[in-house]
Wavefront OBJ file of the C-alpha trace (Angstrom):
o trace
v 54.066 85.573 61.443
v 55.369 84.249 64.723
v 56.009 80.571 66.004
v 52.154 78.928 67.134
v 50.245 81.099 63.685
v 48.776 78.767 61.862
v 49.614 79.730 58.276
v 47.700 78.835 55.345
v 48.330 78.238 51.908
v 46.534 77.519 48.615
v 47.784 75.559 45.528
v 45.773 76.222 41.699
v 47.259 74.623 38.653
v 47.369 75.409 35.241
v 43.262 73.805 35.374
v 42.211 75.914 38.505
v 41.949 72.331 40.598
v 43.485 74.064 44.135
v 44.643 72.298 47.015
v 44.550 74.392 50.758
v 47.242 73.285 53.563
v 47.284 74.571 56.982
v 50.256 74.220 59.164
v 51.845 75.339 62.602
v 54.370 78.293 62.435
v 57.367 76.841 63.762
v 61.079 77.827 63.219
v 62.272 75.332 60.669
v 65.557 76.917 59.064
v 66.436 73.096 58.578
v 64.464 71.984 56.419
v 61.837 73.060 53.423
v 61.030 70.375 51.239
v 60.733 70.780 47.079
v 58.993 68.150 45.541
v 60.456 67.872 42.159
v 59.948 65.413 39.067
v 57.875 65.456 35.941
v 54.083 67.291 36.177
v 53.059 66.436 33.201
v 53.072 63.392 31.436
v 51.514 60.680 29.384
v 48.636 57.687 30.180
v 50.289 54.700 31.497
v 53.882 56.124 32.355
v 54.969 56.339 35.715
v 56.919 59.484 37.026
v 59.046 59.502 39.491
v 58.417 62.532 42.108
v 61.509 63.450 45.082
v 61.599 65.452 47.458
v 65.103 66.963 48.127
v 67.368 65.549 50.960
v 67.682 65.964 54.289
v 68.813 63.101 55.684
v 71.552 65.223 57.994
v 68.290 66.601 59.516
v 65.110 64.659 58.982
v 62.866 62.079 61.451
v 60.644 60.650 58.360
v 58.933 61.529 55.458
v 55.097 61.013 54.923
v 53.840 61.007 51.246
v 50.340 61.397 50.343
v 49.896 57.981 49.159
v 51.433 56.707 52.390
v 54.735 55.541 51.214
v 58.086 57.184 53.734
v 60.481 57.095 51.199
v 62.204 60.218 50.105
v 60.567 59.645 46.025
v 57.464 57.666 45.357
v 56.471 56.704 41.940
v 52.768 57.349 40.546
v 51.205 56.694 37.521
v 47.786 59.004 38.472
v 46.522 62.304 37.424
v 45.711 64.474 41.211
v 47.317 66.065 43.790
v 50.295 64.758 45.893
v 51.744 66.115 49.236
v 55.282 65.011 50.854
v 55.553 65.950 54.997
v 58.702 65.781 56.630
v 59.209 66.495 59.911
v 62.321 66.839 62.145
v 62.759 66.927 65.685
v 61.255 70.639 65.498
v 58.851 70.628 63.304
v 56.607 69.674 59.771
v 56.802 70.840 56.379
v 55.285 70.191 53.631
v 55.576 70.329 49.576
v 52.700 69.098 47.216
v 52.248 68.699 43.393
v 49.813 68.744 40.977
v 49.833 66.203 38.311
v 48.308 65.978 35.000
v 47.854 63.132 32.480
v 47.554 63.492 28.858
v 46.441 60.823 27.039
v 47.204 60.211 23.338
v 45.152 62.011 20.339
v 41.716 60.858 19.550
v 39.228 61.082 17.102
v 37.289 59.054 14.390
v 37.263 59.962 11.059
v 33.800 59.055 9.993
v 33.643 55.674 8.377
v 33.145 56.172 4.127
v 30.292 58.316 3.178
v 29.361 60.373 0.233
v 29.563 63.716 -0.457
v 26.984 65.572 -2.545
v 28.837 67.707 -5.517
v 30.130 70.976 -4.260
v 28.792 70.662 -0.783
v 31.970 70.632 2.128
v 32.444 67.652 3.605
v 33.938 69.088 7.074
v 36.802 66.615 9.189
v 37.122 68.021 12.232
v 39.734 65.986 14.608
v 41.111 68.654 16.398
v 42.837 67.912 20.127
v 44.535 69.488 22.779
v 48.160 70.263 21.946
v 48.047 68.450 19.058
v 49.722 68.934 15.062
v 48.196 67.567 12.333
v 48.635 67.148 8.614
v 46.122 66.760 6.140
v 46.786 64.288 2.383
v 45.613 68.152 1.113
v 48.307 69.624 2.870
v 46.407 70.927 5.211
v 48.582 71.945 8.888
v 44.545 72.595 10.489
v 43.118 70.040 13.171
v 39.331 70.736 11.014
v 39.497 70.837 7.075
v 36.743 71.947 4.237
v 36.684 68.575 1.313
v 33.918 69.250 -1.170
v 34.961 66.074 -4.151
v 35.107 62.573 -3.685
v 38.414 60.540 -2.591
v 40.647 59.162 -0.355
v 41.289 61.828 2.279
v 43.956 60.567 5.284
v 45.087 62.423 8.387
v 48.102 61.844 11.192
v 47.622 63.381 14.837
v 50.219 63.974 16.931
v 50.904 64.873 20.127
v 53.091 64.401 22.873
v 52.325 61.197 23.816
v 52.000 59.630 20.164
v 50.560 59.922 16.496
v 46.979 58.545 15.311
v 46.259 58.741 11.441
v 43.209 57.446 9.971
v 41.430 58.070 6.397
v 38.019 58.017 5.402
v 36.887 57.871 1.287
v 34.493 60.471 0.040
v 32.221 58.963 -2.363
v 30.562 60.676 -4.898
v 27.097 61.544 -4.565
v 24.806 63.011 -7.571
v 22.406 64.812 -4.533
v 20.573 67.486 -7.069
v 16.982 66.839 -7.000
v 14.760 68.117 -10.553
v 11.263 68.917 -9.956
v 8.954 67.180 -12.547
v 5.989 68.889 -14.424
l 1 2 3 4 5 6 7 8 9 10 11 12 13 14 15 16 17 18 19 20 21 22 23 24 25 26 27 28 29 30 31 32 33 34 35 36 37 38 39 40 41 42 43 44 45 46 47 48 49 50 51 52 53 54 55 56 57 58 59 60 61 62 63 64 65 66 67 68 69 70 71 72 73 74 75 76 77 78 79 80 81 82 83 84 85 86 87 88 89 90 91 92 93 94 95 96 97 98 99 100 101 102 103 104 105 106 107 108 109 110 111 112 113 114 115 116 117 118 119 120 121 122 123 124 125 126 127 128 129 130 131 132 133 134 135 136 137 138 139 140 141 142 143 144 145 146 147 148 149 150 151 152 153 154 155 156 157 158 159 160 161 162 163 164 165 166 167 168 169 170 171 172 173 174 175 176 177
């Protein structure tokens, strides 16, 4: 490319969200902004995004949030970009932030289970590990017997435990002639 060309860049994150930025090309060797900081964080947390320091060259920073400092604190999922401007040009960098949640599921209320018929319990959650009172480490279990069962689900944002009681039920029908 040459000076004055329009350059378009497209960024795509792991969830296939895309963002497109265009700029007029200029020779600007002194600045090449790079945003650093956590890009995946837990709901309720705040992360700090920092652009490398160009205090010797920069006239100003401008973020998509409206802030004009070299770093910002954010707590929401989405695209963030920063522009860095000196006397010669403006260049940008962008990053997509993703929020993860604590495990969310609910076992059923205490219920009845028919003998020899399975009760399927599913607590699958993205990126989680599982431990059932049966010893299973799967997200789904089939239970055939009455009893009290618990599960612990753990991901990078927290842990959740729940218990269910499966009471016996006589589910067989007899036909009388």
